[in-house]
N, C-alpha and C positions, 0 to 999 in steps of 0.2 A: 643736527637733531634737536628739535625743541624739547625742552624739559618742562614739566609742570613745576611751578614754584608755589609753595604753600602760601596762599592768601589767608592770613589769619583773620579771625573775626574782629571787627571793630566794636561790635556789641553783641551780646547774647541776651536778647530781651525776650521775656516770656518763655513758656515751655510748650513745645509741641506735644500733642497727644498722639501716641503711636496707634497705627492701625493694627489691631490684634488679629493676626492670621492664625492658621493652624500651627501647631507646635513643630518646630524644626527638629526637635530631639525627643527621644523616647525615654531615656533614663539618665541617671547621674554617674554612670561608670566612666572611666577615662575613655575618650572616644576612639572608635575604630571607624574611619570614614572612607567611603568609596563609592563605586558606581559600576555599571556594566553596560554593554551595548555600544552603539555607534556615535553617541552625541559627542560634540567637541567640548572639551573642558580645559581650564587652565591647568597645566601639568602639575603633578605632585611635586613637593619640595622635600628633598632629603639632604640633611646637612648635619655636621657635627661642630660647626663654627670654624672649621679649617678648610673643608671642601664642601661645596654645594652642587647638587645635580638636580635636574628637572626631568626625570624620565617620563616619556609620554605613554600612551596606551600600549605601545609595543616598546618596552624598555631596552630592547636589543638594538634599536635604531638610534641614530645620532640624537643627542640630547644636550641642552644647555648645561655648561659646566663652569664653575668658578672656583678658583683656588686662591687662598689668602696670600698676598705678596706677589702675585703674578699680575703685572700691570703693563699697560701699553700707552702710547700717545694717541689720544682720541683723534681720529682723522679730521673731524669737523671743528671741534672745540679746541684742539691743540693743548690739552692739559693731560696730566697723568691721570689715568683712570683704570679701574679694575678691568682686566681683559677677559673676553671669552676664552675658555681653555678647551683643549681636546677632551673628548669624552672617552674614557678608557674602558668602558664596559660594553661597547658595541660588539656584536657577535653575529656572524653570518652562519646560518645553518643551510647546508646544501644536500639535496636529495638527487641522486643520479647526476651529480655535477651541476644541477640547476640551483641557483640561489633562490632562497625563499624570502629574501628581504624585499618583499613586494606587498605594500599595505593592502592592495586590492585583493590579495589572497589570504588576508588575515582577518580573523574575527575575534574581538575581545570578548571574553567571558565575564571576568570581574577584575577589578583592581581595588585594593584596600590598603589604607595607610593605618597602621597600628601605632597610635600615639603613646602607648605604654612603653614601647621600646624603639620607636623610629624605624620600623621595618615596613617596607612596601612589598606587597605580594600581588603579582599579576598573573592571570591565567588567560591564555589565548590559544587559538587553533589555526594551524596552517593547512590550507587546501593544497596538497602536493600534486593533485591530478591523479588520474588512473585509480580513483576511489581510495586514495591513501590520504589519511589525515594525520598530522603531527600535532599532538597536544603538548603545550609548553607551559610550564609554571616557573616563574622567576621571582626570587626573593632577593631584596637588596637592602643594605643599610650603609651609612657612613659611621665608622667606628668611633665611639666616644673614648674608648680606652687606648686606641692607637690612632691618633688624629690624622695621619697621612693616608690611612687605608680606607678603601671602599671594598665591600664584600658583595658578591653575587653568587647565588646558587641557581642553577638551571636544571630542571627536571624534564626529561623527555619521555613521552609515551607515543605509541603509534597504533593505528588501526589495522595495519598490515605490515608484514616484513619488508624492510627497506634499508638500504645503505645510507648513512648520514655522515657528512663531514662537518666537524665543529671548528670554526675558524674565528679565533679571537682577533679583534681589531681595535685600533685606536682611531676614533673618528676625528678628522680635522675639518669637518664641514663648518663653514662660516666662522672659522677661527683666523683672525688676522695675524700675520707674522710669517715665519718660515721655519721649515724643518731643518735642523742643523745636523742631526745624526739619527739613524734608524738602524740599530744593531741587529745582526742576524739572530733568528730564533735560537735559543739555547745559551746566548751570551749571559754570563752570570747566573745561569740556571733558570732564566725567565723566558717567557714566550714573546714578549714585546719589551723593548727598551728604547725610548725616544728622548731626544733633547730638542725642545722647541723654543725659538726665540720670538719674543713679542714684537709687534709692529712698533717701529721707533726704537727698537733695541733697548727698552727700559728694563727688561728682565728676561730670564730664561726659566723654563719649566722642564723638570725631569719627570718622565712617566715610565713606570715599569708595571708590567702585567704578568701574572703567573697563573696558569691554569692547573688545577688538580683534577685530572680527567677521570671519567668512569673507568673502572678496571677493564671493561670490554673494548675500550678504545685505545689506539696506539697512534704514534706520529704518522702523518701521511707522508707521501713521497717527497713533496717539496718543502716539508717541515713547517708549512704555514699553519698547521693545526692538527686535528686528530680525526681519525676515521674509524668507523665501526659499523656493524650491522645491528639493527634493533628489531625486536619482535614484539608482538602484542602481549599484554598482560605482564609487562615488566617495566620498571622505571629505571632510567639511566640518568645519573647525576653528575654534574660538573660544578666545581667550585672555582670561582674566578676572584683573585685578589688583585687590586690595583693600588699603587702608591703614587701620589703626586706631590712634588716638592718644588717650591720656587727658589730662585737664586737668592732671595732675601734670607732664606734659612740655611743655605749651603752653597758654597762656591761651585761645587760640581753636583748640581741637583740630580742629574741623571744617574750618577753613581750612587748617590744617597738613596734615591728611589729604589734602586735594585736591592740595596742592603735592607731597606725597610720592608719591601714586599717579601723578601726571603725571611725576614724576622717574623712577619705575619704567618708565613707558611710553617715556620718552625713552631710558633705558638700553637698553631692548629685551629681549624675553623670552629671546632666545638668550644674551645676556650674563648676565641674571639666573640662568638655568639653569646656565650654566658657572660663575658665581661661587659659587653655592650648592654645587655639586658640589666646587669647588676648596676651599671652606671646610671641608666635611666631610672631604675627602681629607687636608687638613692636620691636622685634629683626630685622624684615625685613625692618624697617626704615633705617637700616644701609646697605641695599643692594647696591652693586656696580653696577650701571646701565650704560651700555656701549651703545653708539650710533655708529652703523656701522657694527657690526658683531654679528649675532644672535647665531652662534655656540659658540663663546667665551663667550657670555652672559650666555648661559645655563650652561657652565662649571663653570663660576664664581658663579652662583646660587647654583649649586651642592656643590661647595667648601664651600660656606657660610653655607649651610644647614648642611653638615656633620661635619664641624668644630664646629659649635655651638651645634650640637647634642652631641658632645664629651666633652663639658665643662659645668660646673654649679658652681655657687658661693658656693653651699653647699659641693662640693667635695673638701676635704682637702688632697687627696692622689696623686695629680699630674695628668699628662695626658701622656699616652703612644703614640707611633707613630701610633698605630691603634685604639686609643681611647678605648672604651669598646666594640668594634666589635669583639675582639678576645683576648683570654688569651694565645694563643700559640705563636703568632708572637711578638717577643720582650718582651714577658712575663709580660706585664703590667708595665714595667719599664719606668721611665721618663728620656729622653735624652735631648740633645741640641735642638732637634726637637721642643720642647715646647718653650724654651726661645728665640731661634733665628728665628723660622719659623712660629710659631702660635700665639705668645703673642700679637704682634702689631695689627693684625686685630681684635682680641678679645678686646684689650685695647680701641680702638676707638669705638667699638660697645657696650661693656658692661664692664665698668671699674671695677665693683665689682667682676665680674667673673675673670678678669685678676688678681685682687688682691688675689683671692683664689689660683691661680697657683703660685704666688710668696710666699704666706704664707706656701705652701708646702716646698719651698726651705728654707724659714726662719726656719721652724721646723727642717730642716736638717742641720742647721748651726753648732750646737754642734758636730755632726758627721763629718762634713767637717773640723772642726778645729782639731779633733782627727786625721783624715786622713792626714792632712798636716804635723802634727808632726811625724806620722809614716814614711813619705817620707823624713823627715829631713827639712821641711820647716816651716815657720811661717804662721800666718793667717789661711785661710780656703781653702781647696782643695775640691771642690764639685765633686761628683762622676759622671763618665761617664754614668752609669746606676744606677739610684736612686731607692731604694726599696720603695714600696707604704706606708709602715707603718712609718718608721723613717727616710727615706731619705738616708740611708747608701749605700755604694757601693755594688752592687750585680751583676756586670758584670760576666758572666760565665768565669771560669779561662782559658778556651782555647783561649779567645779573648784578644789580646794585647791592645785593646782599654781600657780595665779596668785599666791599669797602665800607658798608654802612651798618650791617647787622652785628654790631660789636658787643651785643649782650652775651655773645658766646663766651666772652672773657670771664665775667663773674659766674656764668654757668659752669665752666670747667672748675673754677676754684671751689664752688659749693659742692661739686661731686667729690673732690679730694677731701673736703672737710667732713662730709657725711661718711666716707670710708674711714677716716681717722677716728671719728667718734664711735663708729660701729665696731671697729676691730681693736682699737687701743694699741696698734702696732707701733712701737717706739722706733724701730728701725725705719719704717716707712715715713714716720713723722720727720725724721732727720734727713732722709735722702730724697723725699718726694713732696710730702704735704707742705712742709715749711718752705722749701724753695719755690713752689708754685704759688702759695698764698702770699708770700712776700713779694713776688714779682707782680702778681695781680693787684695787690694793695698799692704798690708803687705806680702801676698803670692807672688805677682809679685816681690816685692823688694828682697825677699829671694830666689826666683826661678832663677833670672838672675845673670849675672856677668857684671862688668864694665871693658871694654877693651879700647885700644886706639881708637877704632872705635866708641865706645859708649856703650849703655846698650844692652847686648845680652842675648838671651834665647836659651840654647842648649838642645839637646837630647830630642826631643818631637815629637809627631805626630800631624800633622795638619788635616784638614778635609779629605784629601786624605788618606784613611785607608790602602792603599797599600804601603805607604812609612812611615817608622818609623825611629826613632833616628835622626831626622833632627835638624840641627842647624839653628836658625833664620827663622822659618816658617813665611812667610809673613802674613798669617792670624793671627797667634798667636801674633806676635809683633805689628801688627796694632791694634788688639783688646785690647791688654794690654796697648798700648799708649792711646787709647780712654778711657779706664777705669781709668788710672792714672789721666787724665785731669778731668774726671767726679768726681773722689775722691777728687781732689783738690777743685773743685767747691762746692762739698757737704760739705767739712769742712768749707769753707767760709760761706755757707748758715747757718751753725750752729754756726758761730762765733768762730770757733776753730783755733788755729795756724796750718799752713800747714807745714808738715815736709819738710825740704829742700831736702831730698833724693827723695821724690815724684816728686818734681819740676824738679830735674835733670834727673830723669828717663823719664819723659814726654818730655823733650827737646832732650834727647840723644838716644832715642830708635833706634836701628840699623835696617834698612830695606834692603833686598837684591835686588839690581838692576843690570841689565846687562849693557853692554857697550853702548847700545842704549837708556838707561834711562828707560827701561821697568822693572816693578816689576816682580820678579821671585818667584816661589813657596817657595823656600828656598835657603839658601846659597849653591852654587855649582850646582844648578839645571839650566837647560836650558829651562825649561817649564815656560811659562808666567803665572802669577798668576791672570788670568782673573776671575776664580771662587772666589778666596779670596776677590777680589775687589767687585764682585757682591754680595756675601753673606752679606757683611757689608754695601752695598749701601743704603738700607732703614734706616740704623742707622746713616747716614751722615758720611760715611767713612772718616777718618782723613788722607787725601792724597791730595796734591795740584793738580790742574787741569792739569798741564803739565805732571805730572807723570801718571795720569789717561789716558790721550790721548796717551802718548807713549806706555803704556801697551796695550791699545786697538789697536793701529796700528800694534804692534808686533803680537797680537792675530789674527788680520784680515789678516796678511801676511802669516800665515800658510796655508798649502794646504791639511792637513788631514781633514777627515770628522769630524763633531761635535760628541762628545760623552758626556755622563753624565746622571745622574739620573734626573728625572722630575723636582724636585725643583731647581736643579742647572741650568737647562735650563730656568726656569721661571725667576730666579734672573738675569741671563745673558741677557735675553731679555730686561730688564729695562735699563741695561747699554748700550745695543745696541741702544735703542731709544735715550738715552742721548747723544750718540755719533753720532746722526743724521743718523743712519742706520735703518730707519723705516721698510724697507722690512725685514731686518734680525731680527728685534724685533718681527714682526708679525710671522715669521716662527719659531723662537725659542719659542715664547709663545705657538704656536700650538703644537710644539714638546714636550712641558712640560706636555701635557695632552693627546693628541690624541693617541699616541701609548699605553697608559696605561688605557684608558677608558674601562670600563667593562659594557656591557649591562646586564640587562635592567635598572638597578637602578643608573647608573652613578657613580659606584664605581671606584676610581682611584687605580691602582695597583702600587706597588713599582717598579716592573719590568714587562715588557711586556710578559714574559714567564709564569708569575704566573696566576693562575685561581681564586684567591681570591683578594678582594679589601678592600677599606676603609683605604688607607694609608693617614692618616690625615695630615702628614707633607707636602705632595704635595698640598693638599687643602690650607693649611696655606700659602705656598709659592705663590700660584696662586693669592690669595687675597692680600697678602702683596705686590706683584709686582704691582698690579693694584692700590692699595690704596696709596702706597708710591712711588714706583719706577717710574711709569708713570706720576703721578700727580705732582711730584716735592715737595710734602709735606714732611717735616722732623719735628719731634717733638723737640721743643726747648723752651728756656725761653722767646723768643720774637716771632715774626711772624713765623707761620709754613709754609707758602707758599714760601719756600726759593728759589726754582729753577723753571724754566719755565716748563710747561707741555710738555712732549715729548711722543707721542703715537705711537703705531704700525700703519703701513700705512693704514690698513683697519678700524681703529677706528677714530671717529671724536671728541668724547667727553666722559668724565666720570662724572657721577653725583651721589652723595651720599646724600640722604635726611637728614640723621642725623649722626653726630659723636659727641663725647664728648671731649671738650677742657677745661681742668681745671674746670670740673663740669658744664660747660655750653653746651647747645645743639647748634650745628652749622650745616650749610648746605654747601656742597662742590660742586662747579661747576668748572670743569677742561676742558678747550678747548685747543687743540694743538697750541703751539706757544706762549702762554701767560701764566702768572702765574695763578695758581688756585685761585679762589675766595672762601674764607671761611667766611661766613656771618651768622649773628644771625638768628635763626629760629623765 
């Protein structure tokens, strides 16, 4: 299976002018997005960061499902990958013994995704024949309060009296692997209990389904489901709870799934519904509220929703560029996308969830140390593509990124340092931040060489994956210098002696500049490193203002059209604003999402030619740009409102009701031209 590999921009010269079409959005409320009719769309994405499902227009039919920790050996690439999982909400409705799971007899009325609470509501009609129509309404969500649980409510109405059988099913369609056990209905008090083994026997998945039937229905004769007679002008309601647990989280995942689904039933659907809505309501307090542009506001809301859909503090298996919306694209592996583009917005909104992302990296530290040794280095070399289970390198061998794109190492370290500064968590400093920063500092020390020009790093790939074997990548060297300074400070915080070698590397790191004083992508390159600057901008890039301005002038002096992937454009829009190019900032920010927006559910695509969405990396970059780049906020040991607020020309202010600063809740008010106000709630 060929995978698209991100070809990063070599230069982003000039600024494209957007074609202004009609408004995509009507107002600034949190979006409820949907559609009706027969058109084909990329299915909606429901997730809580632990389970992800993609229900189609008829959500009772088989649907793509992913569960954190459930992996298989990819049949073509032969690496550990997130596995497709059984869909536990499949349901057959039968009238007079005939199954109605026939798409040609089904007409969708509406399907709407409410981003306020992560609930998907679908209404459709079955033509049962003999002038009988069955009206069906389905509501679904992935519970944020009980992460292994999916909830589904099915309401039935009929146009004429008719008998109906309600048959809960677990769909194994297109799921590689084998069914190990399928317990009889009623086992453990549940309707379905399965144990499924992934292809390659890398993991197992327990699935338990419990139906809370309408009072008018009772068990049918073969115990496969429930039977009853329905009449017009009355609604018949079924609640379905499903729990999915991988063997990463429990050695007997099928038994644990039964326990958890029964826990959900004991909790009660009303409380589950209320708790899920409460969890989302609490998260939305960190909404990035923009005054001045309703379209950008809706995109920021979609970014917030889909990013937080894809993370959960209970998930210890990292986060892939597509979250749990797909097992196919990037195979469920964790890239720099998480550490560099998604962590910071999560960190300000939900520090405990950000910690779970870092604990995945911490669990992979032993593997990273082994990898460094295999390459002949000291310290730890984190993988470009990290496996969900143990965090080892699993980049498919056809991709040079697996051995060359080593900038992931300082990327991971910077993420730990940002968390440390943001939380001030002393225990985390001792058990996580310091071990990681020390190992990465040792890797940097062994990775480079000292020359007459300073400390240099040779033969590496930067973020531009079309160029390999570079000497002194601007991004790599800048990031490594920032990590060395962070490691020095971290040692001081622990009261430990600072190695003299670390101090000299931090002072003497070589950076490639051209004759005009502009930073270039690498030694010998004529391309200005505008992307490299932009990517590190929210991390308070370690470069003096004169060099930043020289690099920006060189970039603006180019005449080619702007190129680059969405998240690169978002990052560069913040630098444009800081350089007082507010028009360019507005246009670049719009270019970061508009060509990639996918109706009807606001899914961002990685490339405009694709027909599938939920590229979480772009969502993270969009939020990060607004929360840090435009506001001038930088996470540090002292005041965070470090720089003046510089907004796109069509924005007047940014307000965030709540962020977390060292465990305290703060309110952010950012108006163009002055420093942001970060005040107590």
